[in-house]
C-alpha positions as YAML, in Angstrom:
chain: A
units: angstrom
residues:
- id: 1
  name: MET
  ca: [151.75, -46.23, 136.79]
- id: 2
  name: PRO
  ca: [152.71, -48.66, 133.99]
- id: 3
  name: GLU
  ca: [154.70, -47.25, 131.10]
- id: 4
  name: SER
  ca: [152.05, -48.21, 128.56]
- id: 5
  name: GLN
  ca: [149.19, -46.50, 130.39]
- id: 6
  name: PRO
  ca: [147.90, -43.38, 128.61]
- id: 7
  name: GLN
  ca: [148.71, -40.19, 130.45]
- id: 8
  name: PRO
  ca: [146.00, -37.56, 130.92]
- id: 9
  name: PRO
  ca: [146.69, -34.33, 129.07]
- id: 10
  name: HIS
  ca: [148.37, -31.64, 131.12]
- id: 11
  name: SER
  ca: [148.99, -27.94, 130.81]
- id: 12
  name: SER
  ca: [152.03, -25.89, 131.70]
- id: 13
  name: SER
  ca: [153.49, -22.39, 131.42]
- id: 14
  name: GLY
  ca: [150.38, -20.65, 132.65]
- id: 15
  name: ARG
  ca: [148.92, -19.52, 135.96]
- id: 16
  name: SER
  ca: [145.99, -21.75, 136.91]
- id: 17
  name: GLY
  ca: [142.69, -20.95, 138.53]
- id: 18
  name: PRO
  ca: [140.88, -23.13, 141.08]
- id: 19
  name: SER
  ca: [139.63, -25.52, 138.39]
- id: 20
  name: GLY
  ca: [143.05, -25.93, 136.75]
- id: 21
  name: GLN
  ca: [142.16, -23.58, 133.91]
- id: 22
  name: THR
  ca: [144.82, -21.04, 133.05]
- id: 23
  name: ASP
  ca: [144.11, -17.34, 133.23]
- id: 24
  name: THR
  ca: [146.18, -16.49, 130.16]
- id: 25
  name: ALA
  ca: [144.54, -15.41, 126.92]
- id: 26
  name: THR
  ca: [146.63, -17.68, 124.68]
- id: 27
  name: LEU
  ca: [146.49, -21.47, 124.62]
- id: 28
  name: LEU
  ca: [148.63, -23.86, 122.60]
- id: 29
  name: LEU
  ca: [147.31, -27.36, 121.90]
- id: 30
  name: CYS
  ca: [150.39, -29.48, 121.20]
- id: 31
  name: GLY
  ca: [150.55, -32.63, 119.10]
- id: 32
  name: ALA
  ca: [146.91, -32.83, 118.08]
- id: 33
  name: ARG
  ca: [145.92, -35.29, 115.38]
- id: 34
  name: LEU
  ca: [143.52, -34.08, 112.69]
- id: 35
  name: THR
  ca: [141.05, -36.19, 110.74]
- id: 36
  name: ASP
  ca: [143.26, -35.90, 107.63]
- id: 37
  name: GLY
  ca: [146.07, -37.68, 109.51]
- id: 38
  name: ARG
  ca: [148.31, -34.66, 110.19]
- id: 39
  name: THR
  ca: [149.80, -34.04, 113.63]
- id: 40
  name: VAL
  ca: [149.76, -30.34, 114.43]
- id: 41
  name: ASP
  ca: [150.01, -27.63, 117.05]
- id: 42
  name: VAL
  ca: [147.01, -25.30, 117.32]
- id: 43
  name: ARG
  ca: [147.31, -21.86, 118.90]
- id: 44
  name: LEU
  ca: [144.17, -20.24, 120.30]
- id: 45
  name: GLY
  ca: [143.65, -16.62, 121.27]
- id: 46
  name: GLY
  ca: [140.79, -14.19, 121.65]
- id: 47
  name: GLY
  ca: [138.27, -17.00, 121.40]
- id: 48
  name: ARG
  ca: [139.47, -18.02, 117.93]
- id: 49
  name: ILE
  ca: [142.03, -20.29, 116.31]
- id: 50
  name: GLU
  ca: [145.08, -18.11, 115.63]
- id: 51
  name: ALA
  ca: [147.27, -20.61, 113.84]
- id: 52
  name: VAL
  ca: [147.64, -24.27, 112.89]
- id: 53
  name: GLY
  ca: [151.16, -25.56, 112.17]
- id: 54
  name: THR
  ca: [153.19, -28.72, 112.11]
- id: 55
  name: ALA
  ca: [153.97, -30.16, 115.53]
- id: 56
  name: GLY
  ca: [156.64, -28.13, 117.29]
- id: 57
  name: SER
  ca: [156.42, -25.18, 114.91]
- id: 58
  name: LEU
  ca: [154.27, -22.81, 116.97]
- id: 59
  name: SER
  ca: [155.09, -20.82, 120.07]
- id: 60
  name: ALA
  ca: [152.78, -19.28, 122.63]
- id: 61
  name: HIS
  ca: [153.19, -16.99, 125.60]
- id: 62
  name: GLY
  ca: [150.37, -18.61, 127.53]
- id: 63
  name: ALA
  ca: [149.42, -22.13, 128.51]
- id: 64
  name: ARG
  ca: [150.33, -25.31, 126.68]
- id: 65
  name: VAL
  ca: [148.19, -28.43, 126.69]
- id: 66
  name: ASP
  ca: [149.64, -31.73, 125.48]
- id: 67
  name: VAL
  ca: [147.00, -33.45, 123.35]
- id: 68
  name: SER
  ca: [149.25, -36.05, 121.76]
- id: 69
  name: GLY
  ca: [147.24, -39.21, 121.22]
- id: 70
  name: TYR
  ca: [144.07, -37.18, 120.81]
- id: 71
  name: LEU
  ca: [141.96, -36.46, 117.75]
- id: 72
  name: LEU
  ca: [141.00, -32.77, 117.51]
- id: 73
  name: LEU
  ca: [137.50, -32.01, 116.19]
- id: 74
  name: PRO
  ca: [135.08, -29.11, 115.96]
- id: 75
  name: ALA
  ca: [133.04, -29.19, 119.16]
- id: 76
  name: PRO
  ca: [129.57, -30.72, 118.91]
- id: 77
  name: ALA
  ca: [126.41, -28.82, 119.80]
- id: 78
  name: GLU
  ca: [123.22, -30.08, 121.42]
- id: 79
  name: PRO
  ca: [120.21, -28.93, 119.35]
- id: 80
  name: HIS
  ca: [117.47, -30.67, 121.36]
- id: 81
  name: ALA
  ca: [117.71, -30.75, 125.15]
- id: 82
  name: HIS
  ca: [115.10, -30.56, 127.94]
- id: 83
  name: GLY
  ca: [116.90, -28.97, 130.84]
- id: 84
  name: ASP
  ca: [113.74, -28.24, 132.83]
- id: 85
  name: THR
  ca: [112.83, -31.93, 133.14]
- id: 86
  name: ALA
  ca: [116.29, -33.53, 132.98]
- id: 87
  name: LEU
  ca: [117.55, -35.86, 135.74]
- id: 88
  name: THR
  ca: [114.08, -36.53, 137.17]
- id: 89
  name: ALA
  ca: [113.58, -40.21, 136.31]
- id: 90
  name: GLU
  ca: [114.11, -41.37, 139.88]
- id: 91
  name: ASP
  ca: [112.22, -38.58, 141.62]
- id: 92
  name: ASP
  ca: [109.36, -39.61, 143.89]
- id: 93
  name: GLY
  ca: [105.98, -38.04, 143.32]
- id: 94
  name: PRO
  ca: [104.98, -35.50, 140.67]
- id: 95
  name: LEU
  ca: [107.61, -33.54, 138.80]
- id: 96
  name: SER
  ca: [108.74, -30.49, 140.75]
- id: 97
  name: TYR
  ca: [108.73, -27.13, 138.99]
- id: 98
  name: ASP
  ca: [110.19, -25.27, 141.95]
- id: 99
  name: ALA
  ca: [112.36, -22.56, 140.39]
- id: 100
  name: GLU
  ca: [115.48, -23.40, 142.36]
- id: 101
  name: GLU
  ca: [115.12, -27.09, 141.53]
- id: 102
  name: VAL
  ca: [114.60, -26.39, 137.82]
- id: 103
  name: GLN
  ca: [117.67, -24.17, 137.77]
- id: 104
  name: ARG
  ca: [119.73, -26.89, 139.46]
- id: 105
  name: ARG
  ca: [118.54, -29.53, 136.99]
- id: 106
  name: ALA
  ca: [119.15, -27.35, 133.95]
- id: 107
  name: THR
  ca: [122.62, -26.35, 135.14]
- id: 108
  name: GLU
  ca: [123.66, -29.90, 136.02]
- id: 109
  name: ALA
  ca: [122.31, -31.25, 132.73]
- id: 110
  name: ALA
  ca: [124.19, -28.61, 130.73]
- id: 111
  name: LEU
  ca: [127.41, -29.38, 132.60]
- id: 112
  name: LEU
  ca: [126.99, -33.10, 131.93]
- id: 113
  name: GLN
  ca: [126.59, -32.42, 128.24]
- id: 114
  name: LEU
  ca: [129.46, -29.96, 128.26]
- id: 115
  name: GLY
  ca: [131.64, -32.73, 129.68]
- id: 116
  name: HIS
  ca: [130.67, -34.81, 126.66]
- id: 117
  name: GLY
  ca: [131.78, -31.98, 124.39]
- id: 118
  name: ALA
  ca: [128.68, -29.87, 123.66]
- id: 119
  name: THR
  ca: [129.74, -26.24, 124.05]
- id: 120
  name: ALA
  ca: [126.34, -24.97, 122.84]
- id: 121
  name: LEU
  ca: [122.90, -26.27, 123.80]
- id: 122
  name: ARG
  ca: [119.30, -25.47, 122.92]
- id: 123
  name: SER
  ca: [116.87, -26.33, 125.71]
- id: 124
  name: HIS
  ca: [113.13, -26.63, 125.14]
- id: 125
  name: VAL
  ca: [111.22, -25.26, 128.15]
- id: 126
  name: ARG
  ca: [107.53, -25.64, 128.85]
- id: 127
  name: VAL
  ca: [105.61, -22.44, 129.53]
- id: 128
  name: GLY
  ca: [102.05, -22.02, 130.76]
- id: 129
  name: ASP
  ca: [99.91, -24.46, 132.74]
- id: 130
  name: VAL
  ca: [101.25, -25.21, 136.23]
- id: 131
  name: GLN
  ca: [104.73, -23.78, 135.73]
- id: 132
  name: GLY
  ca: [103.71, -20.52, 134.06]
- id: 133
  name: LEU
  ca: [106.95, -18.72, 133.22]
- id: 134
  name: ASP
  ca: [108.80, -19.88, 136.32]
- id: 135
  name: SER
  ca: [110.62, -22.74, 134.60]
- id: 136
  name: LEU
  ca: [111.76, -20.44, 131.82]
- id: 137
  name: ALA
  ca: [113.03, -17.90, 134.33]
- id: 138
  name: ALA
  ca: [114.95, -20.68, 136.10]
- id: 139
  name: VAL
  ca: [116.55, -21.96, 132.89]
- id: 140
  name: LEU
  ca: [117.47, -18.41, 131.89]
- id: 141
  name: GLN
  ca: [119.16, -18.06, 135.29]
- id: 142
  name: ALA
  ca: [121.03, -21.30, 134.59]
- id: 143
  name: ARG
  ca: [122.09, -19.79, 131.28]
- id: 144
  name: ARG
  ca: [123.60, -16.80, 133.07]
- id: 145
  name: SER
  ca: [125.44, -19.01, 135.55]
- id: 146
  name: LEU
  ca: [126.95, -21.02, 132.67]
- id: 147
  name: ARG
  ca: [128.31, -17.98, 130.85]
- id: 148
  name: GLY
  ca: [131.90, -18.61, 129.82]
- id: 149
  name: LEU
  ca: [131.44, -22.40, 130.05]
- id: 150
  name: ALA
  ca: [128.73, -23.10, 127.49]
- id: 151
  name: GLU
  ca: [126.15, -21.29, 125.38]
- id: 152
  name: LEU
  ca: [122.62, -22.19, 126.49]
- id: 153
  name: THR
  ca: [119.63, -20.93, 124.52]
- id: 154
  name: THR
  ca: [115.97, -21.55, 125.27]
- id: 155
  name: VAL
  ca: [112.89, -22.48, 123.26]
- id: 156
  name: ALA
  ca: [109.54, -21.48, 124.78]
- id: 157
  name: MET
  ca: [107.00, -24.34, 124.48]
- id: 158
  name: PRO
  ca: [103.33, -23.55, 125.16]
- id: 159
  name: ARG
  ca: [100.86, -26.44, 125.16]
- id: 160
  name: VAL
  ca: [97.86, -24.84, 123.40]
- id: 161
  name: LEU
  ca: [97.73, -21.74, 121.19]
- id: 162
  name: THR
  ca: [94.31, -21.88, 119.50]
- id: 163
  name: GLY
  ca: [90.74, -21.32, 120.62]
- id: 164
  name: VAL
  ca: [89.70, -19.82, 123.94]
- id: 165
  name: ALA
  ca: [92.20, -21.92, 125.88]
- id: 166
  name: GLY
  ca: [94.98, -20.87, 123.53]
- id: 167
  name: ALA
  ca: [94.67, -17.15, 124.25]
- id: 168
  name: ASP
  ca: [96.55, -17.55, 127.54]
- id: 169
  name: GLY
  ca: [99.19, -19.66, 125.85]
- id: 170
  name: LEU
  ca: [99.76, -17.07, 123.14]
- id: 171
  name: ALA
  ca: [100.07, -14.30, 125.73]
- id: 172
  name: MET
  ca: [102.49, -16.48, 127.68]
- id: 173
  name: LEU
  ca: [104.56, -17.10, 124.55]
- id: 174
  name: ARG
  ca: [104.82, -13.35, 123.90]
- id: 175
  name: ASP
  ca: [105.93, -12.77, 127.48]
- id: 176
  name: ALA
  ca: [108.49, -15.58, 127.15]
- id: 177
  name: VAL
  ca: [110.11, -13.84, 124.19]
- id: 178
  name: LYS
  ca: [110.26, -10.59, 126.16]
- id: 179
  name: MET
  ca: [111.89, -12.44, 129.07]
- id: 180
  name: GLY
  ca: [114.69, -13.78, 126.91]
- id: 181
  name: ALA
  ca: [113.55, -16.95, 125.14]
- id: 182
  name: SER
  ca: [115.42, -16.63, 121.86]
- id: 183
  name: VAL
  ca: [113.46, -19.32, 119.97]
- id: 184
  name: VAL
  ca: [109.70, -19.87, 119.72]
- id: 185
  name: GLY
  ca: [108.35, -23.37, 119.45]
- id: 186
  name: GLY
  ca: [106.05, -25.90, 121.00]
- id: 187
  name: CYS
  ca: [104.23, -29.06, 120.05]
- id: 188
  name: PRO
  ca: [101.43, -28.57, 117.50]
- id: 189
  name: ASP
  ca: [100.48, -32.24, 117.86]
- id: 190
  name: THR
  ca: [98.96, -31.47, 121.31]
- id: 191
  name: ASP
  ca: [96.72, -28.62, 120.07]
- id: 192
  name: PRO
  ca: [93.17, -29.28, 118.84]
- id: 193
  name: ASP
  ca: [94.10, -27.23, 115.75]
- id: 194
  name: PRO
  ca: [97.72, -28.14, 114.85]
- id: 195
  name: THR
  ca: [97.72, -25.97, 111.73]
- id: 196
  name: GLY
  ca: [96.43, -22.98, 113.68]
- id: 197
  name: TYR
  ca: [99.12, -23.61, 116.30]
- id: 198
  name: VAL
  ca: [101.86, -23.50, 113.66]
- id: 199
  name: GLU
  ca: [100.38, -20.35, 112.13]
- id: 200
  name: ALA
  ca: [100.45, -18.62, 115.52]
- id: 201
  name: VAL
  ca: [104.07, -19.63, 116.17]
- id: 202
  name: LEU
  ca: [105.24, -18.57, 112.72]
- id: 203
  name: GLU
  ca: [103.45, -15.22, 112.96]
- id: 204
  name: LEU
  ca: [105.02, -14.46, 116.34]
- id: 205
  name: ALA
  ca: [108.46, -15.59, 115.13]
- id: 206
  name: SER
  ca: [108.20, -13.37, 112.07]
- id: 207
  name: GLU
  ca: [107.13, -10.44, 114.22]
- id: 208
  name: HIS
  ca: [110.15, -10.78, 116.53]
- id: 209
  name: GLY
  ca: [112.69, -12.17, 114.05]
- id: 210
  name: CYS
  ca: [113.08, -15.38, 116.06]
- id: 211
  name: PRO
  ca: [113.95, -18.88, 114.85]
- id: 212
  name: VAL
  ca: [111.27, -21.56, 115.16]
- id: 213
  name: ASP
  ca: [111.78, -25.02, 116.67]
- id: 214
  name: LEU
  ca: [108.73, -27.28, 116.76]
- id: 215
  name: HIS
  ca: [108.16, -30.68, 118.31]
- id: 216
  name: THR
  ca: [106.28, -33.04, 116.05]
- id: 217
  name: ASP
  ca: [106.13, -36.77, 115.57]
- id: 218
  name: ALA
  ca: [105.45, -36.04, 111.87]
- id: 219
  name: ALA
  ca: [103.19, -39.06, 111.56]
- id: 220
  name: ASP
  ca: [100.54, -37.15, 109.55]
- id: 221
  name: PRO
  ca: [101.96, -36.46, 106.07]
- id: 222
  name: ALA
  ca: [99.18, -34.02, 105.08]
- id: 223
  name: ARG
  ca: [99.73, -31.94, 108.22]
- id: 224
  name: LEU
  ca: [103.50, -32.06, 107.70]
- id: 225
  name: GLY
  ca: [103.05, -30.87, 104.11]
- id: 226
  name: ARG
  ca: [101.01, -27.88, 105.29]
- id: 227
  name: LEU
  ca: [103.63, -27.08, 107.90]
- id: 228
  name: ALA
  ca: [106.41, -27.18, 105.29]
- id: 229
  name: ALA
  ca: [104.42, -24.92, 102.98]
- id: 230
  name: MET
  ca: [103.89, -22.37, 105.76]
- id: 231
  name: ALA
  ca: [107.50, -22.53, 106.92]
- id: 232
  name: GLY
  ca: [109.11, -22.11, 103.52]
- id: 233
  name: GLY
  ca: [111.39, -19.10, 103.33]
- id: 234
  name: LEU
  ca: [110.96, -18.03, 106.96]
- id: 235
  name: ARG
  ca: [114.16, -16.53, 108.32]
- id: 236
  name: PRO
  ca: [116.15, -17.11, 110.46]
- id: 237
  name: GLY
  ca: [114.89, -20.63, 109.98]
- id: 238
  name: VAL
  ca: [112.61, -23.47, 111.05]
- id: 239
  name: THR
  ca: [113.63, -26.67, 112.80]
- id: 240
  name: LEU
  ca: [111.47, -29.74, 113.37]
- id: 241
  name: GLY
  ca: [112.08, -32.73, 115.60]
- id: 242
  name: PRO
  ca: [112.16, -35.52, 116.43]
- id: 243
  name: CYS
  ca: [109.95, -36.62, 113.47]
- id: 244
  name: GLY
  ca: [110.07, -40.29, 114.45]
- id: 245
  name: GLY
  ca: [106.66, -40.82, 112.84]
- id: 246
  name: LEU
  ca: [108.18, -40.30, 109.41]
- id: 247
  name: GLY
  ca: [109.95, -43.60, 109.86]
- id: 248
  name: ARG
  ca: [106.61, -45.38, 110.33]
- id: 249
  name: LEU
  ca: [105.12, -44.08, 107.09]
- id: 250
  name: PRO
  ca: [105.25, -46.01, 103.79]
- id: 251
  name: ALA
  ca: [108.49, -45.23, 101.97]
- id: 252
  name: GLU
  ca: [106.85, -43.38, 99.08]
- id: 253
  name: VAL
  ca: [104.80, -41.20, 101.46]
- id: 254
  name: ALA
  ca: [107.82, -40.41, 103.60]
- id: 255
  name: SER
  ca: [109.83, -39.60, 100.48]
- id: 256
  name: ARG
  ca: [107.26, -37.03, 99.33]
- id: 257
  name: ALA
  ca: [107.27, -35.46, 102.78]
- id: 258
  name: ALA
  ca: [111.07, -35.30, 102.73]
- id: 259
  name: ASP
  ca: [110.97, -33.51, 99.38]
- id: 260
  name: GLN
  ca: [108.56, -30.94, 100.83]
- id: 261
  name: LEU
  ca: [110.79, -30.33, 103.86]
- id: 262
  name: ALA
  ca: [113.85, -29.94, 101.64]
- id: 263
  name: ALA
  ca: [112.06, -27.44, 99.39]
- id: 264
  name: ALA
  ca: [111.02, -25.42, 102.45]
- id: 265
  name: GLY
  ca: [114.57, -25.34, 103.82]
- id: 266
  name: VAL
  ca: [113.50, -26.96, 107.10]
- id: 267
  name: THR
  ca: [116.11, -28.62, 109.31]
- id: 268
  name: VAL
  ca: [115.16, -31.91, 111.01]
- id: 269
  name: VAL
  ca: [116.69, -32.80, 114.37]
- id: 270
  name: CYS
  ca: [116.50, -36.55, 114.94]
- id: 271
  name: LEU
  ca: [117.04, -38.26, 118.30]
- id: 272
  name: PRO
  ca: [118.95, -41.53, 117.77]
- id: 273
  name: GLN
  ca: [119.24, -42.17, 121.52]
- id: 274
  name: GLY
  ca: [115.46, -42.21, 122.03]
- id: 275
  name: GLY
  ca: [112.50, -39.88, 122.04]
- id: 276
  name: CYS
  ca: [111.59, -37.10, 124.41]
- id: 277
  name: GLY
  ca: [107.88, -37.70, 124.83]
- id: 278
  name: ALA
  ca: [105.53, -40.64, 125.07]
- id: 279
  name: VAL
  ca: [107.30, -43.99, 125.21]
- id: 280
  name: ASP
  ca: [104.89, -45.42, 122.63]
- id: 281
  name: ARG
  ca: [106.28, -42.98, 120.03]
- id: 282
  name: ARG
  ca: [109.83, -44.19, 120.01]
- id: 283
  name: GLY
  ca: [111.75, -44.43, 116.79]
- id: 284
  name: THR
  ca: [114.13, -42.29, 114.81]
- id: 285
  name: ALA
  ca: [113.42, -40.20, 111.74]
- id: 286
  name: PRO
  ca: [114.47, -41.88, 108.46]
- id: 287
  name: VAL
  ca: [117.85, -40.19, 108.34]
- id: 288
  name: ARG
  ca: [119.12, -41.55, 105.05]
- id: 289
  name: LEU
  ca: [115.86, -40.86, 103.23]
- id: 290
  name: LEU
  ca: [115.82, -37.27, 104.50]
- id: 291
  name: ARG
  ca: [119.46, -36.68, 103.59]
- id: 292
  name: ALA
  ca: [118.91, -38.16, 100.12]
- id: 293
  name: ALA
  ca: [116.10, -35.62, 99.58]
- id: 294
  name: GLY
  ca: [118.43, -32.78, 100.54]
- id: 295
  name: VAL
  ca: [117.07, -32.14, 104.04]
- id: 296
  name: ARG
  ca: [119.60, -30.86, 106.58]
- id: 297
  name: VAL
  ca: [119.59, -33.47, 109.35]
- id: 298
  name: ALA
  ca: [121.09, -32.74, 112.76]
- id: 299
  name: ALA
  ca: [121.12, -35.13, 115.69]
- id: 300
  name: GLY
  ca: [120.29, -34.37, 119.30]
- id: 301
  name: SER
  ca: [120.04, -36.21, 122.59]
- id: 302
  name: GLY
  ca: [116.48, -35.49, 123.70]
- id: 303
  name: ALA
  ca: [115.63, -36.84, 127.13]
- id: 304
  name: LEU
  ca: [118.41, -36.90, 129.72]
- id: 305
  name: ARG
  ca: [117.40, -39.34, 132.44]
- id: 306
  name: ASP
  ca: [113.78, -38.27, 132.70]
- id: 307
  name: VAL
  ca: [110.63, -40.39, 132.38]
- id: 308
  name: ALA
  ca: [110.90, -40.48, 128.57]
- id: 309
  name: ASN
  ca: [114.38, -42.04, 128.74]
- id: 310
  name: PRO
  ca: [115.58, -42.92, 132.25]
- id: 311
  name: VAL
  ca: [119.01, -43.91, 130.91]
- id: 312
  name: GLY
  ca: [119.54, -41.03, 128.49]
- id: 313
  name: ARG
  ca: [123.18, -39.97, 128.37]
- id: 314
  name: GLY
  ca: [123.02, -36.67, 126.55]
- id: 315
  name: ASP
  ca: [126.19, -37.55, 124.66]
- id: 316
  name: PRO
  ca: [126.52, -36.15, 121.12]
- id: 317
  name: LEU
  ca: [129.17, -38.73, 120.23]
- id: 318
  name: GLU
  ca: [126.75, -41.50, 121.15]
- id: 319
  name: ALA
  ca: [124.19, -39.94, 118.83]
- id: 320
  name: ALA
  ca: [126.80, -39.90, 116.06]
- id: 321
  name: TYR
  ca: [127.78, -43.50, 116.85]
- id: 322
  name: LEU
  ca: [124.14, -44.59, 116.50]
- id: 323
  name: LEU
  ca: [123.77, -42.75, 113.19]
- id: 324
  name: ALA
  ca: [126.79, -44.65, 111.90]
- id: 325
  name: SER
  ca: [126.00, -48.05, 113.38]
- id: 326
  name: ARG
  ca: [122.22, -48.15, 112.95]
- id: 327
  name: HIS
  ca: [121.58, -45.85, 110.02]
- id: 328
  name: GLY
  ca: [124.63, -46.56, 107.90]
- id: 329
  name: LEU
  ca: [126.08, -43.05, 107.76]
- id: 330
  name: ARG
  ca: [129.80, -42.62, 107.23]
- id: 331
  name: PRO
  ca: [131.51, -41.61, 110.51]
- id: 332
  name: GLU
  ca: [132.30, -38.22, 108.99]
- id: 333
  name: ASP
  ca: [128.65, -37.57, 108.08]
- id: 334
  name: ALA
  ca: [127.45, -38.88, 111.44]
- id: 335
  name: TYR
  ca: [129.76, -36.52, 113.29]
- id: 336
  name: ASP
  ca: [128.73, -33.61, 111.07]
- id: 337
  name: ALA
  ca: [125.13, -34.18, 112.22]
- id: 338
  name: VAL
  ca: [126.10, -33.43, 115.83]
- id: 339
  name: SER
  ca: [128.64, -30.72, 115.03]
- id: 340
  name: SER
  ca: [128.45, -28.59, 111.88]
- id: 341
  name: VAL
  ca: [124.78, -29.25, 111.06]
- id: 342
  name: ALA
  ca: [123.75, -28.95, 114.71]
- id: 343
  name: ARG
  ca: [125.64, -25.66, 115.03]
- id: 344
  name: ALA
  ca: [123.98, -24.34, 111.88]
- id: 345
  name: ALA
  ca: [120.57, -25.30, 113.26]
- id: 346
  name: LEU
  ca: [121.39, -23.20, 116.33]
- id: 347
  name: GLY
  ca: [122.45, -20.27, 114.16]
- id: 348
  name: LEU
  ca: [126.09, -20.58, 115.23]
- id: 349
  name: PRO
  ca: [129.10, -19.91, 112.99]
- id: 350
  name: GLU
  ca: [130.92, -22.77, 111.32]
- id: 351
  name: VAL
  ca: [133.92, -24.32, 113.09]
- id: 352
  name: ARG
  ca: [136.92, -25.85, 111.37]
- id: 353
  name: VAL
  ca: [140.35, -26.61, 112.78]
- id: 354
  name: GLU
  ca: [141.80, -23.78, 110.73]
- id: 355
  name: ALA
  ca: [143.05, -20.28, 111.50]
- id: 356
  name: GLY
  ca: [140.31, -17.70, 111.90]
- id: 357
  name: PHE
  ca: [137.53, -20.05, 113.00]
- id: 358
  name: PRO
  ca: [135.96, -20.02, 116.48]
- id: 359
  name: ALA
  ca: [137.93, -21.96, 119.10]
- id: 360
  name: GLU
  ca: [135.10, -24.40, 119.88]
- id: 361
  name: LEU
  ca: [136.92, -27.73, 119.93]
- id: 362
  name: LEU
  ca: [136.76, -31.27, 121.26]
- id: 363
  name: ALA
  ca: [139.80, -33.49, 121.67]
- id: 364
  name: VAL
  ca: [139.06, -37.22, 122.06]
- id: 365
  name: ARG
  ca: [141.58, -39.98, 122.63]
- id: 366
  name: GLY
  ca: [142.15, -41.84, 119.38]
- id: 367
  name: ASP
  ca: [143.63, -41.37, 115.93]
- id: 368
  name: ARG
  ca: [140.63, -42.02, 113.66]
- id: 369
  name: LEU
  ca: [137.08, -40.70, 113.78]
- id: 370
  name: ALA
  ca: [135.49, -44.15, 113.62]
- id: 371
  name: GLY
  ca: [137.49, -45.26, 116.64]
- id: 372
  name: ALA
  ca: [136.67, -42.07, 118.49]
- id: 373
  name: LEU
  ca: [132.94, -42.61, 117.98]
- id: 374
  name: SER
  ca: [133.33, -46.13, 119.30]
- id: 375
  name: LEU
  ca: [135.57, -45.53, 122.33]
- id: 376
  name: ALA
  ca: [135.68, -41.80, 123.05]
- id: 377
  name: TYR
  ca: [136.10, -41.98, 126.81]
- id: 378
  name: SER
  ca: [138.83, -39.38, 127.44]
- id: 379
  name: ARG
  ca: [137.91, -35.89, 126.25]
- id: 380
  name: ILE
  ca: [139.08, -32.29, 126.48]
- id: 381
  name: VAL
  ca: [136.52, -29.58, 125.73]
- id: 382
  name: VAL
  ca: [137.49, -26.09, 124.56]
- id: 383
  name: HIS
  ca: [135.02, -23.19, 124.57]
- id: 384
  name: ARG
  ca: [135.99, -19.68, 123.47]
- id: 385
  name: GLY
  ca: [139.62, -20.68, 123.40]
- id: 386
  name: ARG
  ca: [139.97, -22.17, 126.87]
- id: 387
  name: VAL
  ca: [139.66, -25.63, 128.34]
- id: 388
  name: VAL
  ca: [136.33, -25.81, 130.16]
- id: 389
  name: ALA
  ca: [135.98, -29.57, 130.81]
- id: 390
  name: ARG
  ca: [138.15, -32.69, 130.96]
- id: 391
  name: THR
  ca: [137.30, -36.36, 131.25]
- id: 392
  name: SER
  ca: [140.14, -38.84, 131.69]
- id: 393
  name: ALA
  ca: [139.41, -42.56, 131.60]
- id: 394
  name: VAL
  ca: [141.88, -45.33, 132.45]
- id: 395
  name: ARG
  ca: [141.28, -49.00, 131.70]
- id: 396
  name: GLU
  ca: [143.36, -51.62, 133.50]
- id: 397
  name: TYR
  ca: [143.79, -55.34, 132.82]
- id: 398
  name: CYS
  ca: [145.34, -57.99, 134.99]
- id: 399
  name: ASN
  ca: [148.04, -60.26, 133.50]
- id: 400
  name: SER
  ca: [147.02, -62.88, 130.97]
- id: 401
  name: ALA
  ca: [148.69, -65.88, 129.36]
- id: 402
  name: ALA
  ca: [148.84, -64.12, 126.00]
- id: 403
  name: THR
  ca: [152.43, -63.21, 125.13]
- id: 404
  name: GLY
  ca: [154.15, -61.78, 122.08]
- id: 405
  name: LEU
  ca: [150.95, -60.32, 120.63]
- id: 406
  name: ASP
  ca: [151.67, -56.65, 121.36]
- id: 407
  name: LEU
  ca: [148.30, -56.29, 123.11]
- id: 408
  name: PRO
  ca: [147.37, -53.10, 124.97]
- id: 409
  name: ARG
  ca: [148.49, -53.21, 128.60]
- id: 410
  name: GLN
  ca: [147.23, -50.80, 131.20]
- id: 411
  name: GLY
  ca: [147.79, -52.75, 134.40]
- id: 412
  name: ARG
  ca: [150.14, -54.98, 136.32]
- id: 413
  name: GLY
  ca: [149.71, -58.12, 138.31]
- id: 414
  name: GLU
  ca: [146.49, -59.37, 139.77]
- id: 415
  name: PRO
  ca: [143.63, -57.10, 140.83]
- id: 416
  name: SER
  ca: [143.65, -56.40, 144.55]
...
């Protein structure tokens, strides 16, 4: 291997399990670079950050992982996934809701996103109609199988909640909460009475003390205003997404709607990588306008290789990259949208690379955040104080005529 080729991080001084993860309770991350430019050691224990000190200053009785050349960040979270329909773009025939198949899809999708760095995910799951509660049961089983690797929570999504047809949906939503769906939601845009749909969801959420997460294109400003008025003050909180229709409204109309959402304390989850519904409703919420109004804006991935986005990657860093490159956010603000704001939307505690905070971390090769968002191929993911995923990428070049330019070299000779 050429001398200039980056070496994948390695661990030592700890007994390893079958996946290479140590069994010890303490982990020392050595030589990490922080966004403020410091190079530090970070000791983890008991699922939290125990200490942060200058490189070489900390000791540990457990494993050591060399992360020199890596930027250490709070781990991102995925606030808007669809595990029940993920990875189905190339399936033949109608979408299968077989419980075992749904569990496999949801588990594989969560692991893919964990590999990108998302240690917590919120998956919207359809209930009622053909699938009844079977898909929810399957995703909840996937949640149990992922315990210790990632935190997966579910949002129950009935299609209709009003009128005669909505009675079954409302009963199904109540049963979903009893089964373990920790968030109530759905898509009011598909109900004949969208306002009645929202009222039903908010009433049930208030009754059970659940958060609310609603799908809406937000293309109707009057309806959005009513929703904001109803949602104001509800605890533990209301999230809307993807709200792409706001971006199609006249600026002054969208601005008024943003003010209403901010006053209600509603969080908006945008999907910079594409929508999660009809392909004719693509577009991203007006991120800068919402932020200027004081709305908390998180970013999610939405569709992961299903019919809505057959090439969806489910990568939070790509979402942050798009917020920076297309919407003009500073890299720091773009990354916050997929990390701190996304975690807050999921009701999770704040993460900083400081002693006392949860050990939910992502190390990406690079020394600056802007570069990491552009070329974050190699990654190490830490959940509850242990390494749960690694991705190591190597790029090789053959020889060129360029000499004396101190160019990156990761290869020798001609390709075979």
